TITORFI-467527 format. One record per residue: residue number from 1; x, y, z of N, C-alpha, C in turn. Coordinates in steps of 0.1 Angstrom, whole numbers, plus 2048, in hexadecimal, padded with zeros to 3 digits. Atoms other than C-alpha are relative to their C-alpha. Example, Ala and Ser with C-alpha at 12.3 -4.5 7.8 and 13.67 -1.06 7.14 Angstrom:
<sites>
  pos  n.px  n.py  n.pz  ca.px  ca.py  ca.pz  c.px  c.py  c.pz
    1   809   7F4   800    87B    7D3    84E   809   80C   800
    2   7F7   7F5   800    889    7F5    847   7F8   80B   808
</sites>
This chain:
<sites>
  pos  n.px  n.py  n.pz  ca.px  ca.py  ca.pz  c.px  c.py  c.pz
    1   7FB   7F3   805    89B    728    89B   7F4   80A   7FE
    2   80B   7F6   802    885    748    89C   801   806   7F2
    3   802   7FB   80E    879    75A    87D   80C   809   7FC
    4   7F6   7F6   803    892    776    87F   80E   7F9   7FE
    5   7F3   807   802    8B0    75F    883   800   7F8   7F3
    6   800   808   80C    8A4    749    867   802   809   7F4
    7   7FF   7F7   80C    8A0    767    84F   80E   805   7FF
    8   7F2   7FB   801    8C3    773    858   809   7F6   7FA
    9   7F8   80B   806    8D1    752    84C   7FB   7FB   7F3
   10   806   805   80D    8BC    74E    82D   804   809   7F5
   11   7FC   7F7   80B    8C9    75B    80C   7F4   804   7F9
   12   80A   7FA   808    8B3    772    7F8   803   7FD   7F2
   13   7FD   804   80E    8AF    767    7D4   7FF   80C   7F6
   14   803   7F5   80A    8A3    788    7C4   80C   80A   800
   15   7F7   7F5   801    8BA    7A3    7B7   80E   7FC   804
   16   7F2   804   7FD    8DA    78F    7BD   801   7FB   80E
   17   800   807   7F3    8D0    783    7E0   807   809   80B
   18   7FB   7F8   7F4    8DD    78D    802   80E   805   7FE
   19   7F3   7FB   801    900    791    7F7   801   80D   7F9
   20   800   7F4   807    8F6    7AE    7E2   7FC   80C   809
   21   804   7F6   7F7    8E9    7C0    800   80B   804   80A
   22   7F5   7FC   7F8    904    7D4    810   7FC   804   80E
   23   802   7FB   7F2    906    7DB    836   800   80F   800
   24   800   7F2   800    900    7FF    840   80E   806   801
   25   7F3   7FA   801    91E    816    839   802   80A   80B
   26   7FD   7F6   7F5    92E    82A    856   80C   808   7FC
   27   7F5   7F8   802    945    847    851   7FF   80D   808
   28   800   7F3   7F8    94D    863    86A   7F2   803   806
   29   80D   7FE   7F9    92B    85D    87C   7F5   800   7F6
   30   80A   800   80A    918    85C    85B   7FC   7F2   7FC
   31   805   80E   804    903    83E    850   7F8   801   7F3
   32   808   802   80C    8F6    833    82F   7F8   7F4   801
   33   80A   80B   7FE    8D7    81E    832   7F9   7FD   7F3
   34   806   804   80D    8C7    80A    816   7F1   7FE   802
   35   80E   801   801    8A2    80E    80F   7FC   7F8   7F4
   36   806   808   80B    892    7F3    7FA   7F1   803   7FF
   37   80E   7FC   802    870    7FA    7EB   7F9   7F6   7F7
   38   809   809   808    853    7E8    7DC   7FC   806   7F2
   39   804   7F8   80B    851    802    7C0   80B   800   7F5
   40   7F7   7FE   80B    860    804    79D   805   80E   800
   41   7FA   7F3   800    877    821    799   7F7   809   7F7
   42   808   7F6   808    862    83F    78E   7F1   7FD   801
   43   80E   803   7FF    840    82F    797   7F9   80C   807
   44   806   7F3   7FC    82A    84E    79B   7FA   7FF   80E
   45   805   7FF   7F3    823    858    7BE   806   7F7   80B
   46   7FB   809   7F6    82F    839    7D1   80F   801   801
   47   7F2   7FE   7FF    853    83B    7C7   804   80E   804
   48   7FE   7F2   7FC    851    861    7CB   7FF   801   80F
   49   801   7FF   7F1    846    85B    7EF   80C   7FA   807
   50   7F4   806   7FB    863    844    7F6   80C   809   7FF
   51   7F4   7F7   803    87C    85C    7E6   7FF   80C   809
   52   801   7F4   7F7    86E    87A    7FA   804   7FC   80E
   53   7FD   805   7F3    870    866    81A   80F   800   802
   54   7F1   801   800    895    85E    813   806   80E   800
   55   7FA   7F3   801    89D    881    809   7FF   809   80C
   56   803   7F7   7F4    88D    893    827   808   7FA   80C
   57   7F8   805   7F5    89D    87B    840   80F   804   7FF
   58   7F2   7FC   802    8BF    883    831   802   80F   803
   59   7FF   7F1   7FE    8B8    8A9    832   7FF   803   80F
   60   802   7FD   7F2    8AB    8A9    856   80B   7FA   809
   61   7F5   805   7F8    8C8    894    863   80D   807   7FC
   62   7F5   7F9   805    8E0    8AC    851   80B   7F6   7FA
   63   7F7   80A   807    8EE    88E    83D   806   7F5   809
   64   7FB   80B   7F7    8F5    878    85C   7FA   7F3   7FC
   65   806   80C   806    8DD    85F    84C   7FE   803   7F1
   66   802   800   80E    8DF    85A    827   7F8   7F3   7FC
   67   808   80B   804    8C5    844    817   803   7FC   7F2
   68   7FE   806   80E    8CE    82E    7F9   7F4   7F9   7FC
   69   80D   805   803    8AD    828    7E9   800   7F6   7F4
   70   800   80A   80A    8A7    809    7D4   7F2   7FD   7FB
   71   80D   803   805    88A    803    7BD   7FE   7F0   800
   72   803   80E   800    879    7E1    7BB   809   7F9   7F5
   73   7F8   808   809    890    7C7    7AB   80F   805   7FF
   74   7F2   7FC   801    8B0    7DB    7AF   809   7F9   80A
   75   7F9   809   7F7    8BA    7C8    7CE   7F8   7F4   803
   76   809   80B   7FD    89C    7B3    7D7   7F3   803   7F9
   77   80D   7FE   807    87A    7AE    7C7   7F6   808   809
   78   80A   7F8   7F9    85C    7C3    7D0   7FA   7FA   80C
   79   807   807   7F5    84C    7A9    7E7   80A   7FA   809
   80   7F5   806   7F8    86E    79F    7F7   806   80A   809
   81   7FA   7F6   7F8    875    7C0    808   7FE   7FE   80F
   82   803   802   7F2    865    7B6    829   80A   7F6   806
   83   7F6   80A   7FA    87B    797    82E   80E   806   800
   84   7F3   7FA   801    89A    7AB    823   803   809   80C
   85   7FF   7F7   7F5    894    7C5    83E   7FF   7F8   80E
   86   802   808   7F4    888    7AC    859   80D   7F9   803
   87   7F4   808   7FE    8A8    798    854   80C   809   802
   88   7F5   7F7   7FE    8BE    7B7    856   809   800   7F3
   89   7F8   800   80C    8CA    7B3    832   7FE   80D   7F8
   90   802   7F2   804    8BC    7D5    82A   7FB   808   80C
   91   803   7F8   7F4    8B5    7F2    841   7F1   804   802
   92   80E   7FB   7FF    892    7FD    839   7F9   7FD   7F3
   93   807   802   80C    876    7F7    820   7F5   80B   7FF
   94   80C   7F8   802    85B    80D    811   7F7   7F8   7F7
   95   809   80A   808    83D    7F9    805   7F2   802   806
   96   80D   801   7FB    818    7F2    80B   800   7F3   808
   97   7FF   80C   7F7    815    7DA    829   7F7   7F4   7FC
   98   809   80B   804    7F9    7C6    819   807   7F6   7F6
   99   7F9   80A   808    813    7B6    802   805   7F5   809
  100   7F9   809   7F7    81F    7A3    821   7F6   7F8   809
  101   80A   808   7F9    800    78F    82B   805   7F2   804
  102   7FA   80D   7FD    815    76F    82A   808   801   80C
  103   7F8   7FE   7F4    82A    77D    846   7F6   801   80C
  104   80A   800   7F6    80B    786    85A   7F4   807   7FA
  105   80C   7FA   807    7E7    78D    84D   7FC   80E   807
  106   804   7F3   7FA    7E3    7AA    866   807   80C   7FA
  107   7FA   7F5   807    7FB    7BE    851   7F7   807   7F6
  108   80A   7FA   809    7DD    7C5    83A   7FB   80D   806
  109   806   7F4   7FA    7CF    7DE    853   809   80D   800
  110   7F7   7F5   800    7EE    7F4    851   803   805   7F1
  111   801   7FB   80D    7E9    7F8    82C   7F1   803   7FD
  112   80E   7FE   802    7C4    7F3    824   7F9   7F3   800
  113   808   80C   801    7A8    7DA    826   7F3   803   7F8
  114   80C   7FD   808    788    7D7    810   7F5   806   809
  115   80B   7F9   7F9    76C    7EE    81B   805   805   80E
  116   7FA   7FB   7F3    784    7FC    836   801   80F   800
  117   7FF   7F2   7FD    790    81E    840   804   808   7F4
  118   7FB   7F5   809    794    83D    82B   80D   805   806
  119   7F3   7FB   7FB    7B5    84F    82E   7FF   808   80D
  120   801   7F9   7F3    7AA    868    849   7FC   7F6   80B
  121   803   80A   7F5    79A    84B    85D   80C   7F8   804
  122   7F3   807   7FE    7BB    838    859   809   808   809
  123   7F7   7F8   7F8    7CF    855    867   7FA   801   80F
  124   806   800   7F3    7B6    858    884   804   7F4   809
  125   7FD   80C   7F9    7BB    834    88E   80F   7FF   803
  126   7F2   802   7FF    7E0    833    888   807   809   80B
  127   7F9   7F6   7F8    7EB    853    89A   7F9   802   80E
  128   807   7FC   7F4    7D0    856    8B5   7F8   7F5   806
  129   809   80A   7FB    7BD    835    8BA   806   7F2   801
  130   7F9   80D   7FD    7D7    81A    8BF   806   7F9   7F4
  131   7FB   807   80C    7E0    811    89B   80F   7FF   800
  132   7F1   801   800    805    81A    89E   805   7F6   80A
  133   7FB   80A   7F6    809    806    8BE   7FE   7F2   7FB
  134   802   80D   806    7FA    7E8    8AC   80A   7FD   7F5
  135   7F6   802   80A    812    7ED    88F   80D   7FC   806
  136   7F4   804   7F8    82E    7EC    8A8   800   7F2   805
  137   801   80D   7FA    821    7CD    8B8   802   7F5   7F5
  138   7FF   809   80C    81F    7BC    896   80F   800   7FB
  139   7F3   7FF   805    841    7C8    88B   80A   7FA   80A
  140   7F6   806   7F7    852    7BB    8AB   802   7F1   7FD
  141   7FF   80E   804    84B    798    89F   80B   7FE   7F6
  142   7F7   802   80B    861    79E    881   80C   809   800
  143   7F4   7F7   7FF    87B    7B6    88E   7FF   80D   7F8
  144   802   7F4   807    86C    7D5    87E   7FB   80B   808
  145   806   7F4   7FA    864    7F8    888   7FA   808   7F4
  146   807   7FB   80C    849    806    870   7F9   80D   803
  147   807   7F4   7FF    839    827    869   7F8   801   7F3
  148   807   7FC   80D    81E    831    850   808   80B   7FA
  149   7F7   7F6   806    830    845    836   7FB   802   7F1
  150   806   7FD   80D    818    84D    819   7F2   7FA   800
  151   80E   805   803    7F4    849    80E   7FC   803   7F2
  152   805   7FE   80D    7E5    845    7EC   7F2   806   800
  153   80E   7FD   800    7C2    84E    7F7   7F8   7F5   7FB
  154   809   80A   805    7A5    83B    7E9   805   7FC   7F2
  155   7FB   805   80D    7B0    825    7CC   7F5   7FC   7F7
  156   80B   803   80A    79D    81E    7AC   7FD   7F1   800
  157   804   80E   801    78A    7FE    7A6   807   7F9   7F5
  158   7F7   806   809    7A0    7F7    788   7FC   801   7F2
  159   801   800   80F    7A4    7F2    763   7FC   7F2   7FB
  160   805   80D   805    792    7D7    74F   800   801   7F0
  161   801   801   80E    793    7CC    72B   7F2   800   7FB
  162   80E   801   803    76D    7C7    72C   7F8   806   80B
  163   807   7FA   7F5    752    7D8    740   7FB   7F5   80A
  164   805   809   7F6    747    7C9    761   7F1   803   803
  165   80E   7FE   7FF    721    7C7    760   7F9   7F8   80B
  166   805   809   7F6    71C    7AB    779   80B   7F8   806
  167   7F5   808   7F9    72F    794    791   804   7F5   7F6
  168   7FC   80B   809    72F    77A    775   80B   805   7F7
  169   7F5   7FB   809    747    791    761   80D   7FE   807
  170   7F3   802   7F9    761    78A    77C   805   7F2   800
  171   7FD   80E   800    761    765    777   80C   7FD   7F7
  172   7F4   803   808    784    75A    76C   808   80B   7FC
  173   7F8   7F4   805    790    77D    767   80E   801   806
  174   7F2   800   7FB    7B6    77F    76A   802   80F   804
  175   800   7F3   7FB    7B9    79D    780   80B   802   80B
  176   7F5   7FD   7F6    7D5    7AD    795   7FA   808   80B
  177   804   7F9   7F4    7CB    7B7    7B8   806   7FA   80C
  178   7FA   806   7F4    7E0    7B2    7D8   7F7   801   80C
  179   806   7FE   7F3    7D6    7AF    7FC   7F3   7F8   801
  180   80D   806   7FE    7B4    7A5    80A   7F6   803   7F5
  181   809   7FD   80B    7A3    7B6    7ED   802   7F5   7F5
  182   7FE   80A   80A    7B3    79C    7D6   7F8   7F3   804
  183   807   80C   7FB    7A4    780    7EC   7F1   802   7FE
  184   80E   7FE   802    782    790    7E9   7FD   7FE   7F1
  185   803   802   80E    784    791    7C3   802   7F2   7FC
  186   7FF   80E   802    790    76D    7C4   7F3   7F9   804
  187   80D   806   7FC    770    764    7D7   7F5   802   7F5
  188   80A   7FC   80A    75C    775    7BB   803   7FA   7F3
  189   7FE   808   80C    76C    75F    7A1   80C   805   7F8
  190   7F4   7FC   808    78A    773    794   80C   7F8   803
  191   7F3   807   7FE    7AC    763    78F   80A   80B   803
  192   7F9   7F5   7FB    7C1    77A    7A4   80F   7FE   7FE
  193   7F2   800   802    7E5    782    79B   806   80B   809
  194   7FA   7F6   7F7    7FA    794    7B5   80F   802   7FB
  195   7F3   7FD   805    817    7A3    7A2   804   80F   803
  196   7FC   7F2   7FD    82C    7C3    7A8   7FB   809   7F6
  197   806   7F6   809    81F    7E3    79A   809   802   7F3
  198   7F7   7FE   80C    83E    7E6    783   7FE   7F6   7F5
  199   801   80B   80A    834    7C6    771   7F2   800   7FA
  200   80E   801   804    80F    7CE    76C   7FE   803   7F1
  201   802   7FC   80E    811    7E0    74A   803   7F5   7F7
  202   7FC   80B   809    823    7C4    73A   7F7   7F4   800
  203   80A   80B   7FE    80B    7AA    748   7F3   804   7F9
  204   80C   7FC   807    7EE    7BE    73A   802   7FF   7F1
  205   7FE   7FF   80F    7FE    7C3    718   801   7F2   7FA
  206   7FF   80D   806    805    79E    714   7F4   7F7   802
  207   80C   808   7FD    7E3    793    720   801   7F7   80C
  208   7FF   808   7F4    7F0    782    73F   7F6   805   80B
  209   80B   7FA   7F8    7D8    79A    751   7F6   805   7F7
  210   80B   7FA   807    7B6    7A4    746   7FB   80D   807
  211   804   7F4   7F9    7B3    7C0    75F   809   802   80C
  212   7F7   7FD   7F5    7C5    7D1    77C   7FB   80B   808
  213   800   7F4   7F9    7C2    7E9    798   80E   805   802
  214   7F3   7FB   7FC    7DF    800    7A0   7FE   80A   80B
  215   801   7F6   7F5    7DA    821    7B2   7F4   809   7FC
  216   80A   7F7   804    7C5    83B    7A0   804   807   7F3
  217   7FE   7FB   80D    7C2    851    781   80E   805   7FC
  218   7F3   7FB   803    7E3    863    783   80B   7F6   7FF
  219   7F5   80A   801    7FA    846    78B   7FC   7F5   7F6
  220   804   809   80B    7E6    82F    774   803   805   7F2
  221   7FD   7FA   80D    7E9    847    757   80F   800   7FE
  222   7F2   801   802    80E    849    75D   805   7F2   7FD
  223   7FC   80E   802    810    823    75D   7FC   7FC   7F2
  224   804   803   80D    7FE    823    73B   7F5   7F6   7FE
  225   80A   80B   801    7E2    80B    743   7F5   804   7F6
  226   80A   7FC   809    7CA    820    72E   803   7FC   7F1
  227   7FC   804   80D    7DD    815    70F   7FB   7F2   7FD
  228   804   80E   801    7D1    7F1    715   7F2   7FD   804
  229   80D   802   7FB    7B2    7F0    72A   7F7   80C   7FF
  230   808   7F4   803    795    807    721   7F4   802   809
  231   80B   7FF   7F6    77C    802    73E   806   803   80E
  232   7F9   7FB   7F3    785    815    75E   7F5   803   80A
  233   809   7FE   7F5    773    814    780   807   808   80B
  234   7F9   7F8   7F6    77E    831    796   7FE   7FC   80F
  235   803   803   7F2    76D    825    7B6   802   7F1   802
  236   7FD   80E   7FD    77A    805    7C5   7FD   7FD   80F
  237   803   805   7F3    771    7F0    7E4   80C   7FD   808
  238   7F5   808   7FA    794    7E3    7EB   80A   809   808
  239   7F6   7F8   7FA    7A9    801    7F5   7FB   80E   802
  240   806   7F3   7FE    795    81E    803   80A   80B   805
  241   7F6   7F7   7FA    7B4    82E    813   80D   7FA   802
  242   7F4   808   7FE    7D4    81B    80C   80C   808   805
  243   7F4   7FA   7F9    7F2    823    822   80C   7F9   7FB
  244   7F2   806   802    817    81D    81B   808   800   80D
  245   7F8   802   7F3    831    813    835   80E   802   7FD
  246   7F1   800   7FF    855    81C    83C   803   7F7   80C
  247   7FD   809   7F5    862    7FF    851   80F   7FE   801
  248   7F2   802   7FE    885    7FD    860   803   7F3   808
  249   7FB   80A   7F8    898    7E0    86D   801   805   80F
  250   801   7FB   7F2    893    7E2    893   80D   802   806
  251   7F3   7FE   7FB    8B7    7DD    89C   806   80D   7FB
  252   7FA   7F4   806    8C1    7F8    884   7F9   80D   806
  253   808   7F5   7FA    8A5    80F    891   805   803   80E
  254   7FB   7FE   7F2    8B1    80A    8B5   80E   806   801
  255   7F3   7FB   800    8D4    813    8AB   801   80F   7FC
  256   801   7F2   803    8C9    836    89F   800   808   80D
  257   801   7F7   7F5    8CC    854    8B6   7F1   803   802
  258   80E   7FC   7FE    8AC    860    8C6   7FB   80A   7F7
  259   804   7F6   809    8AC    87E    8B0   7FD   7FA   7F2
  260   802   807   80D    8B0    868    891   7F3   7F8   800
  261   80D   807   800    893    852    89C   7F4   809   7FF
  262   80B   7F7   801    87C    86F    8A1   7FF   806   7F2
  263   800   7FB   80E    887    87D    87F   7F9   7F6   7F7
  264   806   80A   809    87D    85C    86E   7F1   800   802
  265   80F   800   7FD    85B    85C    87F   7F9   80C   7FA
  266   807   7F4   805    853    880    877   801   802   7F1
  267   7FF   800   80F    85F    87D    853   7F6   7F7   7FA
  268   80A   809   804    849    85F    84F   7F2   806   801
  269   80D   7FA   7FE    82B    872    85D   7FE   80B   7F5
  270   801   7F6   80A    832    88F    845   7FE   7FA   7F2
  271   801   806   80D    836    878    827   7F2   7FA   7FE
  272   80D   806   801    815    868    82F   7F6   80A   7FA
  273   80A   7F6   805    801    888    82A   805   806   7F2
  274   7FB   7FA   80C    818    895    80E   7FC   7F7   7F4
  275   803   809   80B    812    875    7F9   7F1   800   7FE
  276   80F   7FF   802    7EC    876    7FF   7FC   80C   7F8
  277   803   7F3   807    7EA    89A    7F4   805   7FF   7F1
  278   7FB   801   80E    7FF    892    7D5   7F7   7F9   7F7
  279   809   808   808    7E8    877    7C9   7F2   808   7FE
  280   80D   7FA   801    7C8    88B    7D1   801   80C   7F7
  281   7FF   7F4   809    7D6    8AA    7BE   801   7FC   7F2
  282   7FD   804   80E    7DF    896    79F   7F4   7F8   7FA
  283   809   809   806    7C2    87E    79B   7F5   806   7F8
  284   80C   7FA   807    7A6    896    790   803   803   7F2
  285   7FD   7FD   80E    7B7    8A3    771   803   7F4   7F8
  286   7FD   80C   807    7C4    881    768   7F3   7F9   7FC
  287   80C   806   803    7A1    873    76A   7F9   807   7F4
  288   805   7F8   80B    795    88F    753   807   7FC   7F3
  289   7F9   804   80C    7B0    886    73A   7FC   7F2   7FB
  290   804   80D   804    7A7    862    73A   7F2   7FF   7FA
  291   80D   800   806    783    869    734   800   807   7F2
  292   7FF   7F9   80D    78C    881    717   806   7F7   7F6
  293   7F9   809   80A    7A1    866    707   7F7   7F4   7FC
  294   809   80A   804    783    84F    704   7FF   7F4   80A
  295   802   80B   7F6    787    838    723   7F2   800   805
  296   80D   802   7FB    766    82B    72F   801   800   80F
  297   7FF   7FE   7F2    763    837    753   7F2   7FD   806
  298   80D   805   7FB    748    825    767   801   7FD   80F
  299   801   806   7F2    73D    819    78A   7FB   7F2   7FF
  300   805   80E   800    738    7F5    793   7F1   800   803
  301   80E   801   7FD    713    7EB    793   7FE   7FD   80F
  302   802   803   7F2    703    7E9    7B6   801   7F1   803
  303   7FF   80E   7FC    700    7C3    7B5   80F   7FB   801
  304   7F2   804   7FF    726    7C1    7AF   806   806   80E
  305   7FC   7FA   7F3    72C    7D9    7CD   7FB   7F7   80B
  306   806   809   7F6    715    7C3    7E2   808   7F3   802
  307   7F8   80C   800    728    7A4    7D9   80E   802   806
  308   7F3   7FD   7FA    749    7B4    7E1   800   802   80F
  309   801   7FE   7F2    73D    7BF    803   7FE   7F3   808
  310   803   80D   7F9    730    79C    80C   80D   7F8   800
  311   7F4   807   801    750    78C    800   80B   806   809
  312   7F6   7FA   7F7    765    7A5    814   7FE   7FC   80E
  313   803   805   7F2    754    79C    834   804   7F2   802
  314   7FC   80F   7FF    75A    777    82D   80F   7FF   801
  315   7F1   801   7FF    77F    77D    827   805   804   80E
  316   7FC   7FC   7F3    783    790    848   7FD   7F5   80A
  317   803   80B   7F7    771    774    85A   809   7F4   7FF
  318   7F7   80C   803    786    759    84A   80E   803   805
  319   7F3   7FD   7FB    7A6    76B    855   801   801   80F
  320   800   7FF   7F2    79B    76C    879   809   7F5   806
  321   7F6   809   7FA    7B6    75C    88F   7FF   7FF   80F
  322   801   800   7F2    7AA    762    8B2   80C   807   807
  323   7F3   7FB   7FA    7CB    775    8B8   802   80E   7FA
  324   7FD   7F2   804    7DC    794    8A9   7F8   805   7F5
  325   809   7FB   80B    7C8    796    889   7F3   805   806
  326   80D   7FC   7FA    7A8    798    89D   802   80C   809
  327   7FE   7F5   7F7    7B7    7B0    8B6   801   80D   7F7
  328   7FF   7F4   808    7C1    7C8    89A   7F3   803   7F9
  329   80E   7FE   806    79F    7C3    888   7F7   807   809
  330   809   7F9   7F6    78C    7CD    8A8   804   80E   802
  331   7FC   7F2   7FE    7A1    7EC    8AD   7FD   808   7F4
  332   802   7F9   80D    79F    7F6    888   7F1   803   7FE
  333   80E   7FE   803    779    7F1    886   7FA   80A   80A
  334   806   7F6   7F7    771    804    8A6   804   80E   7FD
  335   7FC   7F3   804    786    821    89B   7F9   805   7F3
  336   807   7FC   80D    777    821    878   7F2   804   803
  337   80E   7FD   7FD    754    821    886   7FF   80D   807
  338   800   7F4   7F8    75C    83D    89E   802   80C   7F7
  339   7FD   7F5   809    76C    853    883   7F5   802   7F6
  340   80B   7FF   80A    751    84C    86A   7F4   806   805
  341   80C   7FA   7F9    736    855    883   800   80F   800
  342   7FE   7F2   7FF    744    878    886   801   806   7F1
  343   7FD   7FA   80D    751    87E    863   7F4   7FF   7F6
  344   80C   801   808    731    872    852   7F6   80B   803
  345   80A   7F6   7FC    71C    88A    866   806   80E   7FE
  346   7FB   7F3   802    734    8A7    861   805   802   7F1
  347   7FB   7FE   80D    74A    8A6    842   7F7   7FA   7F5
  348   808   807   80A    734    88D    830   7F3   808   7FD
  349   80C   7F9   802    714    8A1    835   803   80E   7F9
  350   7FC   7F3   807    726    8C2    82B   803   7FE   7F1
  351   7FD   802   80E    733    8B3    80B   7F4   7FE   7F7
  352   80C   802   808    711    8A8    800   7F9   80D   7FD
  353   806   7F2   802    704    8CC    805   809   808   7F6
  354   7F7   7F9   809    723    8DB    7F4   7FE   7FC   7F2
  355   800   805   80E    721    8C5    7D6   7F2   803   7F9
  356   80D   7FD   806    6FC    8CE    7D1   801   80E   7F8
  357   7FF   7F3   806    707    8F2    7C9   80D   803   7F9
  358   7F2   7FD   805    72C    8F2    7C2   807   7F4   7F9
  359   7FA   80C   805    733    8CF    7B6   802   800   7F1
</sites>
């Protein structure tokens, strides 16, 4: 039995299971599609991105497609949205694809990898340098049609109950970080917990976590982490340009009209830049508020950065499979080097000069 057939016959246990997931509704040519998300309802920025995507699809199809959006846990758990859509028990998901490394580790590249691409570099690769075609190739294994549909930009290094002065301070640290970044922190001695964002505050409050990364100052402030952890590191190694994904069940996608298919793609493209600009517009003032409230804002010491870089290279080498992971890695790396070669000499050099006088 292949994976898709197996998933279609396997009951989901979260949120009432597969029986709670209704089939798409049809009435006079109109369709109601279920979007499951990895986000808690109201999670700043990421749930906004999913909701905007749903709303604009409805508007541009003149109501022919209505999206019934479900937050994490309302039908399935945050990390179960992939299997729900792959199996056809929900129509689409909105999430970060690095949550799904157990399905295939190459999914990390379509969200973010340690010391990887910034958001502009990611868009260069995805839209113009083969990334989207590789996303399709990966999705074909699981019966998915995927589009980038949001970006958080560079994410913060995280919140800690005590300062990080050396790599030794990471030993045994109970820390929340998903994706390959979490594997890196594990190599450096941290005890990594991969839990949904909607559960992080409670885990910090009870002491189950001693630190966490989430997104950045605005979303982190909204989540209330500053009430518990007092040491904040705005620069992180793990998510230099994290992307979000809208993925549709492939059979469902193929059943849409050509105009509806194009609409979904274009709305996803627009949501990607809209979400990125939302975070970038909000983070600066939020960081100032955090600093004014007494939060200790610091950068990791250089030896910690060095250890993170070495461990990141080891994690990528250990994930090598001689197959699709390596194919995606080669494409990703070549594009990143090409983009960085130009952007560093142009925008990078300009910003150094601008900041000398106007920063």
